[in-house]
C-alpha positions in Angstrom: 118.0 132.3 105.8 121.5 131.0 105.3 123.8 133.9 104.9 126.0 133.1 101.8 128.5 135.8 102.7 129.5 134.1 105.9 128.8 130.5 104.8 127.4 129.2 108.1 125.3 131.8 109.8 121.7 132.9 109.6 120.3 136.3 108.7 116.7 137.6 108.8 114.7 136.6 105.8 114.1 139.6 103.5 112.1 138.7 100.4 114.0 135.4 100.0 111.8 133.2 97.8 112.4 130.3 95.5 111.5 130.9 91.9 110.2 127.5 90.6 108.9 129.0 87.3 112.0 128.2 85.2 111.7 124.5 86.1 108.0 123.9 85.5 106.5 123.4 82.1 103.5 125.6 81.3 102.1 122.6 79.4 103.0 118.9 79.8 104.5 117.3 76.7 102.2 114.5 75.5 102.3 111.6 73.1 99.1 109.7 72.2 98.4 106.8 69.9 94.9 105.6 69.2 93.5 103.0 66.9 90.3 101.2 66.2 88.7 98.6 64.1 85.2 97.5 63.2 84.0 94.3 61.6 80.5 93.2 60.5 79.6 90.0 58.6 76.0 89.2 57.7 75.4 85.5 57.1 71.7 86.1 56.6 68.9 88.2 58.0 68.8 86.1 61.1 72.5 85.9 62.0 75.0 88.8 61.7 78.2 88.9 63.7 80.0 92.1 64.6 83.0 93.3 66.6 84.8 96.4 67.7 88.4 97.0 68.9 89.5 100.3 70.3 93.0 101.1 71.7 94.6 104.2 73.2 98.0 104.8 74.7 98.9 108.2 76.2 102.3 109.1 77.7 103.5 112.3 79.3 106.7 113.0 81.1 107.0 116.5 82.7 109.7 118.3 84.6 108.8 119.8 88.0 110.8 122.1 90.3 113.2 120.5 92.8 111.6 118.9 95.8 112.2 120.3 99.3 111.7 120.0 103.0 108.3 121.6 102.9 108.4 122.1 106.6 109.0 118.3 106.8 111.6 118.8 109.5 110.0 120.2 112.6 112.8 119.8 115.2 116.5 119.9 115.4 118.8 118.5 118.1 120.8 121.3 119.9 123.9 119.2 120.0 123.9 118.9 116.3 127.5 119.3 115.0 126.3 120.8 111.7 125.1 124.0 113.6 127.5 126.9 113.8 127.7 128.6 117.2 125.6 131.5 115.9 122.9 129.1 114.6 122.9 127.1 117.8 122.5 130.3 119.8 119.5 131.5 117.6 117.7 128.2 117.5 118.4 126.8 121.0 120.0 129.1 123.5 117.8 132.1 123.0 114.7 129.9 123.1 115.7 128.2 126.4 116.7 124.8 125.0 119.4 122.8 126.7 122.2 121.2 124.6 120.6 117.7 125.0 117.1 118.9 123.9 115.4 119.3 120.6 114.3 122.8 119.5 111.0 123.2 117.7 111.8 124.6 114.2 110.2 124.4 110.8 112.7 123.9 108.0 111.6 124.9 104.5 114.4 124.4 101.9 114.4 123.6 98.3 116.9 120.8 97.4 118.5 122.7 94.5 121.4 120.2 94.6 119.2 117.3 93.6 117.8 119.1 90.5 114.2 119.0 89.1 111.8 116.1 89.6 110.1 114.2 86.8 106.4 113.2 86.8 105.4 110.4 84.4 101.9 109.4 83.6 100.7 106.7 81.2 97.2 105.7 80.3 96.6 102.5 78.2 93.1 101.5 77.4 91.5 98.6 75.5 87.8 98.2 74.5 86.8 94.9 72.9 83.3 94.1 71.9 81.8 91.2 70.0 78.2 90.3 69.4 75.5 88.9 67.1 72.2 90.3 66.0 69.5 89.6 63.5 65.7 89.3 62.7 64.0 86.2 64.0 60.9 87.1 62.1 59.0 90.1 60.9 58.0 90.8 64.5 61.1 89.9 66.5 64.8 90.9 66.4 67.6 90.4 68.9 71.0 91.7 69.8 73.5 89.9 72.1 77.0 91.1 72.8 80.0 90.8 75.1 82.1 93.7 76.2 85.5 93.8 77.8 87.3 97.1 78.6 90.3 98.0 80.8 92.4 101.0 81.5 95.8 100.8 83.2 97.7 103.9 84.4 101.1 103.4 85.9 102.7 106.4 87.4 106.3 107.3 88.3 107.6 110.2 90.4 111.4 110.6 90.1 113.6 112.7 92.4 111.3 113.4 95.4 112.7 113.6 98.9 112.0 111.1 101.7 110.5 112.8 104.8 111.9 110.1 107.1 115.4 110.2 105.6 115.5 114.0 105.8 114.7 113.8 109.5 117.3 111.0 109.9 119.9 113.0 107.9 119.5 116.1 110.1 119.4 114.4 113.5 123.2 114.2 113.6 125.7 113.7 116.4 129.5 114.0 116.4 132.4 116.4 116.9 131.6 119.8 115.3 135.3 120.1 114.4 135.6 116.7 112.8 133.0 116.0 110.1 134.4 112.4 109.8 132.7 111.7 113.1 129.3 112.8 112.1 126.6 110.1 112.0 122.9 109.7 112.4 121.6 109.4 115.9 119.4 106.6 114.7 122.4 104.4 114.1 121.4 103.7 110.5 124.7 102.8 108.8 123.4 104.2 105.5 122.6 107.6 106.9 124.6 110.5 105.4 124.4 113.9 107.1 122.4 116.5 105.1 124.3 119.6 106.0 122.0 122.4 105.0 123.4 124.7 107.6 126.5 125.8 105.7 127.0 126.9 102.1 128.2 124.0 100.0 127.7 121.5 102.8 125.3 119.3 100.9 127.2 116.4 99.3 126.1 114.1 96.4 126.1 111.2 98.9 123.6 113.0 101.1 121.3 113.7 98.1 121.5 110.0 97.1 120.4 109.1 100.6 117.4 111.4 100.9 116.2 111.1 97.3 113.5 108.5 96.4 111.7 107.4 93.2 108.1 106.4 93.6 105.8 104.2 91.5 102.1 103.5 91.6 99.9 101.3 89.5 96.2 102.1 89.0 93.5 100.9 86.6 89.9 100.0 86.0 88.2 97.0 84.3 84.7 96.4 83.0 83.2 93.0 81.8 79.7 92.9 80.5 77.2 90.6 78.7 74.0 92.2 77.4 71.0 90.9 75.4 68.0 92.6 74.0 64.9 91.2 72.4 62.7 93.7 70.4 59.2 92.9 69.3 56.7 94.6 67.0 53.3 93.4 68.2 51.7 95.3 65.3 52.6 92.2 63.2 50.0 90.4 65.3 47.4 93.2 65.0 48.1 94.6 68.5 47.9 98.4 68.5 45.9 101.1 70.1 42.9 102.4 68.0 44.5 105.9 67.9 47.9 104.7 66.9 49.3 104.3 63.4 51.9 101.7 64.5 51.7 98.6 66.6 52.8 98.2 70.2 56.6 98.0 70.5 58.2 96.0 73.3 61.8 95.5 74.4 63.1 92.8 76.8 66.6 92.8 78.0 69.1 91.8 80.6 72.7 92.4 81.3 75.4 91.2 83.8 78.3 93.5 84.5 81.4 93.4 86.8 83.5 96.5 87.4 86.7 96.9 89.3 89.2 99.5 90.2 92.6 99.2 91.8 95.2 101.5 93.2 98.5 99.9 94.1 101.0 102.6 95.5 104.5 101.7 96.7 105.4 102.0 100.3 106.6 105.6 100.1 103.4 106.8 98.3 101.2 104.9 100.7 102.9 106.2 103.8 103.1 109.8 102.5 106.9 109.6 102.7 107.4 111.7 99.5 107.7 115.3 100.7 106.4 116.7 97.5 103.2 114.7 97.6 101.3 116.6 100.3 100.3 113.5 102.1 99.7 109.7 101.8 
């Protein structure tokens, strides 16, 4: 654990935990709008048209505790200029690593400097139905309808940390006594050192570099046509001797197409968001 009294040395961990409770809502705020409509018009007993419209929109934006390197960084270069002599000795020298080698290490650190994350969900659904029905005779009736329904659910995740950029921003080379010379070993000109090895070492520029916002679009769709023909054969005298009503039959058919899509952005697809737990 970084020792705040010295500013750039480690001390043994002793009950040091991050309390995420003040950041996280016990219940997500939620706004919902729903509406519906029904229409029936009977021209005669043989022909009645009807329709239904249903709509729902649900929106929720919740605050979540700051993201972190959840053991995302698993190695550090021993020639890293951000390491103090004591830190380099603990991580590298005492474990037999040479100055030009990488030490195996798991870094777990909350990015308190970047502030809390925001998780946004939206669900918007439509259900449209139209049909016609009626009695063809005393024995026969029909019902034919078309159905279209869809649900879209765009998602946003704001203020997460990029795993690849955190690794890039901690694999730093340069003169330990001259921070102006510090740069990423990758040669990425946009890389900004993420100095988590000294108190106050994390700059706003570093936070901007490792922070990412992610978006994903998902949804479902159903299209259907259905028809039913009902008959009462009792009108023709067809019934079992023990029955009080005639034989009833129903003939029907439907055709349905259903689809589902999930379109994540590149960071979501690759699992580059450290707070996501995986791709």
